[in-house]
N, C-alpha and C positions, 0 to 999 in steps of 0.2 A: 896189506894194511898200511894206511898212511902213518908215517913215522911220528908225526905230531900227535895223532890220536893214540898211538901205542904209548908214547911218553905220558900222555894224560892218564892212561889206564895204569901204567906202572906206578906213577906218583900216587894215584888214588888208592891202589891196592896196598902200597907201602904205608900210606897214612892210616888206612883201616887196620892194618896189622899192628902198627905201633900203638894205636888207640886201644885195640883189643888187649894187647899185652899190658898196657898201663891200667886198663879197666880191671882185668882179672887180678892183678897184684894189689891194686888199691882197694878193691872190694874185699878180697881175701884178708888183707891187713885190717880193714875196718871191723869186719865181723870176727876176726880172731881175737879182738879185744872185748868181745861181748860174750860173757859166759852163759851157758844154757841154764835154765831154771832147775833142771834135774841133775845137773852135774855129771852127765854121762859122757864118757870119752869117745873118741872116734872109733877105737877098736871095739868098745862095748856096744857102740851103736851098730857096727857091722854084725856083731854076734846076735844082737836082738832082731835085726831086720832079716838075717839069713834064717834064724830060727822060725820067724813068722812066715818065710817063704819056703820052708821045708828043705833047706839046704844044710847038710851036715858034713859034707866032704870037702870043704874049702878051708884052707889054712890062712889065718890072718897073721901077718908079720910086718915088723917095721923095716923101712928102707931109709937110706940116707937122702939128704937133699930137701928141697922145698918144692911143693907142687909136683912131685915125682910119683904121685899115687897112681896105681894101676891095678887092673885085674888081669891075671895071666891064665887064659883058658887052658894053656898047654899043661901046666902042672897044678892048676886049680889053687892058685894062691892069690890072696887079696893083699897087696902091698901098700902100706900106708906110710907116708912121710912122717918125720918127727913132729912137725906142727899139727899133725892130724891124729896120729896113733894114740898118743897119751893125753891129749889136751881135750878140754870140755867146752870149747867155744862153739858158737853156732856155725862158724866157717868149717871147723873140724868135723862136726857132725854132718853137715851138708856134703862135704867132699867124700867122707866115708860111706854115706848113703848112696851117692852117685856110683861109686865103685861097686857097691853091693848090687846096684841096679844092673851092672854088667854081669855079675855072677848069676843073677836071676835070668837075664837074657840067655846065658849059656845053658842054664838048666832047662829052659823050655825050648831051646833050639831056635831062638829068634833069627829069622831069615837074614836080615842085613848084617848081623854079627857073624853068622856062618860065612857069608859071602866076603865080608871084610877079612876074616881070618884066612880064607882061601887066597885072597889077593895080596897078602903081605909079602911073599917072596917076590912076586912080579913088581909090586910097588917099590920095594927096596932097590931092585935093579933098575927099574925105569927112572926113578927120581935121581939116582946117582949117575947113570950112564946115558940115559935117553937124550937129554939136551946136548951133552958133549958129542955123542955120535952124530946127531943131527947137524950141529954146527960144523964139525969136521967134514962131514959129507958135503955140506953146502959149499964151503970154501975150497974143498978139494975137487969138487965137481963130480962126486960119486953119489948120484941120486938114490941109489939103492941103500947106501949107508944112511942117508938122511931119512928115508922112509922107515928104516929099522928104528932109528933114534926116536922118531915121532911116535911110532907104534909102541915102543917101550914106555915112553913118557905118558902116552894116553892111558896105559894101564895104571900108572901112578895117579893120574887125574881121577879115574874111576874110583880108585881107593879113597881119595879125599872126599869125593861126593858121597860114597856109600857110608863114610864115617859120620856124616851129618845126622841121618836118622838114628844111627846107633847111639850117638851121644845125646841127642834130644830125648830119645826114648828112655835112656838110662836115668836122666834127670827127672823125667816124668814119673818113672817107677819109684825113684828115691823119695820124692815129695809125697807121693801117695802112701808109701810105707811109713814114712815119718808121721804122717797124720793118722794113719791106721793104728799105729802102735802107741800113739800119744808121746813119742819121744820128744817132740817139739810142740809148743803151743802154736796156735794160729798166728800170733804176733811173731813168734820166732821163725815160723815157716817163711815169712816174708823175707827175712834176712838170708835164710838158706837158699831161697829162690833167686835172690839177687846174686849170690855167689856163683850159683850154677849157671845162671844166664850169662854172666860175665865170662865164665869159662867157655860156654858154648860159642861165644863170638870169636874166640881164637881159632876154632875149627872152621868157622865160616870164612875167616880171613885167610886161612891156609888154603882152602878150596879155591877161593877167589884168585889168590896169587898163582896157584897152579894153572888155572884156566887162562889167565893172562899170558903166562909163559908158553902154554900150548898154542895159543893164537899167534904168538910171535913166531914160533917155529913153523906153523902152517903158512904164515905170511912169507917167511924166507923161502920155503919150498916153492910157493907159487911164483915168487920173483924169479927163481932159477928156471922155471918152466917157460917163462915169457921169451 
């Protein structure tokens, strides 16, 4: 890969990542200041939507930090950050609904979620050690080590790509449930959609960054073979 072209890709992916982070924080902050008409908290929203979805074995609990919300399929806990758990803003409701979407995916055995959960160990190892092994192998002249590093990191890239349909689908389910239960009005749903769309862009940016890094590793390997 031409070094100038790679540099352009790196700059572009970095710019997209920074824009995505800015967008998610600014959009969340904007709609965190907009209270919902019904005054339902994020935790209550999750309760309502899980009841609507026939889920009764998931524990909702608060966690520290901001935008640290997640659903843990391992212990069936829906963890909501302080700006989401107890607050009644449109942003809080949107995020809580999104995490509930993951709980629904888990309940029905949504394929991409199952695959992503399976890939977690490989992705953790690949993202941490894959590039390092590949680069060490390249400079030390150990082609086998380079191949192992690339293979490990390829597993991490697959994880990032599989994450995209998981996150988009969770947001789709969230908005549908919010409309179905009447938790948010149509006007309020537009705000929740803006929050979830901004959050989705961070996953797109992460996948793009991983792909660019993989391309660079493949380029280094090919240069060694010449």
